[in-house]
C-alpha positions in Angstrom: 50.2 2.0 67.4 53.1 -0.2 68.6 56.1 0.2 66.3 54.4 2.4 63.8 54.6 6.3 63.8 51.0 7.4 63.5 50.4 11.1 62.8 47.3 11.8 64.9 46.2 14.8 62.8 45.6 12.4 59.9 42.9 10.5 61.8 41.2 13.5 63.3 38.6 15.8 61.8 40.4 18.9 60.4 39.9 22.1 62.4 37.9 24.9 60.7 38.1 28.6 60.9 35.3 30.4 62.8 34.4 32.2 59.5 33.9 29.1 57.5 30.8 29.3 55.4 28.3 26.6 56.3 26.9 25.3 53.0 23.4 24.3 54.1 22.4 23.0 50.7 25.2 20.4 50.8 24.9 19.7 54.5 21.3 18.7 54.0 22.4 16.5 51.1 24.9 14.7 53.2 22.4 14.3 56.0 19.9 12.7 53.6 22.5 10.3 52.0 24.6 9.4 55.1 22.8 6.0 55.2 24.1 4.9 51.8 27.0 2.4 51.9 29.2 4.6 49.7 29.4 8.4 49.0 31.8 9.7 46.4 32.8 13.3 46.7 34.8 14.0 43.5 36.0 17.4 42.3 39.2 19.2 41.4 41.3 21.0 44.0 39.8 24.1 45.5 36.1 23.0 45.4 35.9 22.7 49.2 35.5 19.0 49.6 37.5 18.7 52.9 35.9 21.8 54.3 32.4 20.6 53.5 32.9 17.2 55.1 34.7 18.6 58.2 31.9 21.1 58.7 29.2 18.4 58.2 31.0 16.0 60.6 30.9 18.6 63.4 27.1 18.2 63.8 26.4 14.9 62.0 23.9 12.5 63.5 26.3 9.6 62.9 29.7 9.0 64.4 32.4 10.0 61.9 35.9 8.5 61.5 38.5 10.3 59.5 41.6 9.4 57.5 43.4 12.2 55.7 45.5 10.4 53.1 48.9 11.7 51.9 51.7 10.6 49.6 53.3 8.5 52.3 50.2 6.2 52.4 50.8 4.7 49.0 51.6 1.2 50.3 49.0 -1.1 51.8 50.8 -1.6 55.1 50.8 2.1 55.9 47.2 2.4 54.6 46.1 -0.4 56.9 47.8 1.0 59.9 45.9 4.2 59.5 42.6 2.5 59.0 43.1 0.8 62.4 44.3 4.1 63.9 41.2 5.9 62.7 39.0 3.2 64.3 40.9 3.6 67.5 39.8 7.3 67.7 36.4 5.8 68.4 37.4 2.6 70.3 41.0 2.5 71.6 40.8 -1.3 71.7 39.7 -1.7 68.1 41.2 -4.3 65.7 43.7 -6.2 68.0 44.0 -9.1 65.5 44.7 -6.7 62.5 47.2 -4.8 64.5 49.0 -8.0 65.5 49.2 -9.1 61.8 50.6 -5.7 60.9 53.4 -6.1 63.3 54.7 -9.1 61.3 57.9 -8.8 59.3 57.5 -7.7 55.6 56.6 -10.7 53.4 55.3 -12.7 56.3 51.6 -11.7 55.9 49.6 -10.8 52.8 47.3 -7.9 52.3 44.4 -10.4 51.7 45.0 -11.8 55.2 45.1 -8.3 56.8 42.0 -7.2 54.9 40.0 -10.3 56.0 41.0 -9.7 59.6 40.1 -6.0 59.5 36.7 -6.7 58.0 36.0 -9.3 60.7 36.7 -6.7 63.4 34.7 -3.8 61.8 31.4 -4.8 63.5 32.7 -3.7 66.9 32.8 -0.1 65.6 29.2 -0.2 64.4 27.8 -2.0 67.4 26.9 1.2 69.3 25.3 3.0 66.3 25.9 4.0 62.7 29.5 5.0 61.7 30.6 6.9 58.7 34.3 6.6 57.6 35.7 9.5 55.6 38.8 8.8 53.5 40.0 12.2 52.3 42.3 12.6 49.3 41.7 9.1 48.2 42.9 9.8 44.7 46.5 9.6 46.1 46.2 5.9 46.6 43.4 4.9 44.3 45.6 3.2 41.8 47.6 1.1 44.2 46.4 -2.5 43.4 46.6 -3.8 46.9 44.7 -0.8 48.3 42.1 -1.2 45.6 41.6 -4.8 46.6 41.5 -4.0 50.3 38.9 -1.3 49.9 36.8 -3.5 47.6 36.6 -6.1 50.4 36.0 -3.6 53.2 33.2 -1.8 51.4 31.6 -5.0 50.2 31.7 -6.8 53.6 31.4 -4.0 56.2 28.5 -4.2 58.6 25.2 -2.7 57.7 25.7 0.2 60.2 28.8 1.5 58.4 29.2 3.8 55.5 32.2 5.2 53.6 32.9 8.6 52.0 35.7 8.5 49.5 36.7 12.1 48.7 39.3 13.0 46.0 40.0 14.7 42.7 38.6 12.0 40.6 35.9 9.2 40.9 37.6 6.3 42.7 38.2 3.1 40.8 36.9 0.9 43.6 34.2 -1.3 42.0 30.7 -0.5 43.3 28.5 -1.5 40.4 26.5 -4.0 42.6 26.0 -1.4 45.3 25.1 1.2 42.7 22.4 -1.1 41.3 21.0 -1.4 44.8 20.8 2.4 45.3 23.6 2.3 47.9 25.9 4.8 46.1 25.6 8.6 46.2 27.8 11.1 44.5 28.8 14.8 44.7 30.7 16.2 41.8 32.1 19.5 40.5 28.7 20.8 39.4 27.2 20.1 42.8 30.0 21.7 44.8 30.2 24.8 42.6 28.8 27.9 44.4 25.4 28.9 43.5 24.6 32.7 43.3 22.9 32.7 46.7 25.9 31.0 48.3 28.3 33.5 46.7 26.2 36.4 48.1 26.2 34.7 51.5 30.0 34.2 51.4 30.7 37.9 50.8 28.0 39.1 53.2 28.7 36.8 56.2 32.4 35.9 55.8 33.9 39.0 54.1 31.4 41.5 55.6 30.6 43.0 52.1 27.2 43.4 50.5 27.5 43.2 46.8 24.8 44.1 44.2 23.1 41.3 42.4 24.8 42.0 39.1 28.2 42.0 40.7 27.4 38.6 42.4 26.4 37.2 39.0 29.7 38.5 37.5 31.7 36.9 40.3 30.0 33.6 39.8 30.5 33.7 36.0 34.2 34.6 36.4 35.0 32.0 39.0 
């Protein structure tokens, strides 16, 4: 984007190794819940959140936008730039008004104004079919007040053909009580992402090329 150094890798689906285990149980869950307005994927580091979402996105029946958040995105201006950049991976002409506002000098435009403009331009992304927007490592910015307010507005007013996945190490603080009451929120947590015995056996058999006895698999699951 003009005047802002976008790192393209942050708005593209992460590459996966050929040996990545496809977790069919969770892939089916995501397929079933992709129509909800919000999906929370919340678990500690190492539970495979990013890998699962990237694998699902490869074959998803919806178009998937991606924003991998890092420590540099902890201010609302940077965050908004990347929201626009992610949308432009699908439509290079997306959000001209929002981009124009973001080119203003600091202090000349508020985050409320930018958020309203962004929401008004979102329908262009969903006009050709359902879109799911993944915001990975959302915990890194979850407690920034301006970003909380921006995401509250975006989630509440996004077009009906758009859903959001907020993935991170804790449940986001974005208020969704109304959507939850309407059945529009789905959640994956530690206990859902934890490997079941059959998945551990499949991992060793298909990825590591080792067949383990059932009692060994049970021991591995218990220890890990």
